[in-house]
N, C-alpha and C positions, 0 to 999 in steps of 0.2 A: 398586756397580760396581767404582770399583779394589781391593776386596775380594776382588772373585771372580776377578777378572786376577792378581793375587798367589798366589792359591791356586792359579789353571792352572799358573801359571811353578813354583812349587814343588813340584808333581807329576812335571814332568816333570822336575826339576832332580833330584829322589827316585829317579828310574828311573835317570838317569844316575850317583849316588852306588853305590847299591845291586848295581852290575855286573848279573849276570846274572839274568833271572827268568824264571819258566813260559811260555808261550806264553797260555795260559789268562789267568794274568794279567796280563799284557801289554794283550790285548783288555780288559780290566774297564776295564782304566784308563782305555784309547784312548776305550771307550766315555762312560768318566766326563767327560774332558778335550773329546769334543765336543759334549756335554750342556750343561754347562758355557760352552760356549763359543757353542751357540745361544742359551739365555739371554742371557749377555753381551748379544748382536747386539741382541734384543728387547727387553732395556732402555736399549739405548741410542735404539733408533727409538722407542719408546714417551716418552723423555725430550725426543726432540725434536719430539716428536708433540705436547708437553704445554708445548713452548716456545711453538711455534709458536700453539698456539689462546692460551696465556696472552698473546702479541703483539696475538691479532684483537681479542680481549675488548678490552685497552687500548687499542685504534686506534678501536674503535667509542667505548667512554666518551669519549674525546677531540673525536669527531663528536658525540657527544651533548651534549656541555657546550659545544661551539661553536655546534649549532643547538638550545640549548634556549629563546633569545629567540624566533624562529621557529617554535617548535611553540606555547610560548603563544602567540604572536599566531593563531594556527590555529584553536587552541581557542578564546580570547577572540572570533574569527571566527566561529565553529560557534554559541557561546551565543547571541550576540548576533542570527544569524538566525531560530536558536529563538522567542528572544522575541519577534523581530518576526510571524514564522508565529504564535506561538499568539497575541497580541494581533488578530490578523487572522480569527483564528479564533472570538476570542472575539466580534468584533463581530459575526460574521456569525451566532453564536447568538442574539445579543441582537437582531437586526435579525428572526430569522425570528420569537424570541419575541414580539414587538411585533407581528408582524403578524397572527402568529395569535393573539394575545390581543384581538384588537378583537372586540366583541361580533357574534357572525354575526345577520344579520337587520339591522342596524344600517343607519345613515348609510354610504352606498357611500365606498369610500376615495380613487375616483377622481374627474376630472368626469364630466360626465353624456352628455359627448360620447362620449369614451372609452369609459366604462360602456355606454351602447349600442351601439359596435361591438363590443365584448366578447362582449356578451349575444347578438347579434345570431351570430357567432362561431360560440358555442356551441350558441346554435337549431341552426346548420345540420350542425351535428357532434354530434350527442347521443351517440351511441354509443362516443364517441372524450374528449371535451371537458364538463368540469364548468366554469363560471365562478362562483366566491365575493365577487360585487360587493364584501360590505361589510369584506371582506380582501384584496380586488384579486387575486386568485389565479384563474388559469388550470391545472387540474389535466388532464394527459392521461392515461387509463385505460393500466396498461401492458400489459394484455392483447389491449388492440386495438395499442396504439403499437408492440409488442415483440412478436418471435415468443416461445413458452416456452424460458424459461433464456437467453436472450440479446439482448446491445443495439443491436441493428440496426434502423435504422427501416424500418416496413414502409412500402410503397408510398403506399397510403394517409395514412397518419398523416404522411408526410415532406408528402405534396403538400395538408394540413392546417397544417402548420407554416408552408409558404411563404406561406400565406394570413395565417396567423397572425403572421408576421414584418411581414407590409406595414402593420399595424394599428401595430407596435410603432414602425412607422419614419415612421409618420405625424405630421403636428404634433401633435395633440393627446398623443400618447405619447411622441416622440423622445427628449423631456428626462429621462425617468425612467429611474432604474439597474434593473435586475431581476437576478434571485435565480433559478438553476435550483436546483431540491432534487429528489434522487432517494431513493426510497425504496420497504421489499419489506415483504410480512410477513413471519409469524418463521422459517418454515419453513426449515431447514440446506438449502446448495444442496449436492446426492451427487451426480447426475448427472454423469461421468467425461467428457463431450463437453462440458459450463457450464465444467469446472474447467479442462479443455485450451483453451478458448477465453481464458481467464485471468480467469473469473466467480468466484473462490475460494473467496469467502462473499458473504453478505450486501452489508457493507460495500462490496466489490468489485463486486458487479451494481448496487446504487443508484447510486455513482460513476461507474460507465461511461456507464450510461444517462441519466443528466442531466450525464453530459459529449455523450455524441451529439445531446442535444437541443438542447445550445449549439451545435455546432460546425451542425445544420441552419438555426439563427436567423444564424450569422456567415455560412452561404453566402448569403445571402438579404439579406447587407449590415447585420444587427445588428452594430452596431460593438461589436467587444472590450471598449471602456473601460468599457461597461455593464453587462456579465457578471460575476457572480460563481457560482461551483458548487460545489454541497457534494453531498456524499453520505452518509444517517441513516441507511441499512439498517432496521431494524425499531424505530429511536427513537424516531420519533412517529407511533406509530399515530392514524390519526383513527377508528377502529371497532376491536371486542374483536376480537384473532385467535382465538378460541375457535370459530367457525362461519367455512364458507365464503365465503359474502359480507361477512363480518368482513374477514376477509385480501384476498378482489378489493377491496375499497377502500382498502385500505392499499398494495397496490402501485401505484404512483403516481410520476408528474413533474409537480410544481408549478414554475410561473412565478409570482415573484412579483414584481407591478409597484412599487416601492417608491416613495409620495410625496417623492421626494426625487432632488437635481439629481444631475448624473452628476457624479461626479470627474475629477482631472485621468489620474489614474494610471489601470492597468487592473486591475480586482480580481482577488482571489486563487482558489486552488482550493484543497476543504480539503475535509476528511472531520468527520464528526460526533462525538457523544461516546463514550464507552468502552462497548464492545461487551456487547450483553446475553445472554448463550449459551442463557436459558431457552426451552424448547421445550413450547407447548400440548399438546393431547392430539388424535389424530387428524390431525395435521397434510396438508395438501395436498403434491404433490411438484413443487415449482414448474416442474420437467422436463419434465413431460408432461401431457396434459389430463386433470382427475378428474373422476369423477362424481356427479351428487348422488343424494339420494336417488329424485326423480322421474327419475331417468335421463337426464337434460337434461345435455349436457358443460359443465362448466366452462373456462376457462384460467383459466391461472394465468401465474405467470414466465414 
């Protein structure tokens, strides 16, 4: 920039020393001088901007250096939270597997009085509920509990869940922990209305349905400290997804009555194992009623 300024000055002096010049030459020199002046001004502005940017970066580096301890603390805190959540999830999965591994048709997992009450409840609602006494699991059939592609409990299911809650709050069951597990078949969520409602895929749908059933239990005075909620999507099927009847069995919300006493703190909310995107042939659309070969309608998710 200094060299450019000297050149402009030299050009002016040169004109003065040479005396008279043609108007055309004078105009050309003047244009050159004006162009060089503009370049000089731009170079000065760029230099000023570069210095300001360098000062800004320098200040940011200084602040990062000052706050590095605080940032590291935040990172450590998040890592600890993730470790805690993973431990809670592992414990939920362990307890779910433990309940499911009890032999079907074996000795009841629950006391006789509670088993009798739950058996009578299931017998009074055969289209809505199944009760697995050997594992202590009450299964709500999703096709009746919810509208297709939705997580809102139907009025009939809401009434039944209220009666179920009264059993869970009775002296024979009030000391047990509960796990509410949502399940789907392996058909993908494709209906735009279902996606807009927040059920982006089977993981969301299974978790949202489990949460909805849990909230109904809470509304009937079941303690939050007793309940854990999980969504397993299609990862825990009870039947093959290769047939409509198998898919229907897999669409369910289970309430596991765990033969353990209630912990002091609230149970966590978690999701299941890593997703599996495999899709079986001829899947049912979970977002609308399908039709079997005998033309009888089959409800789905």
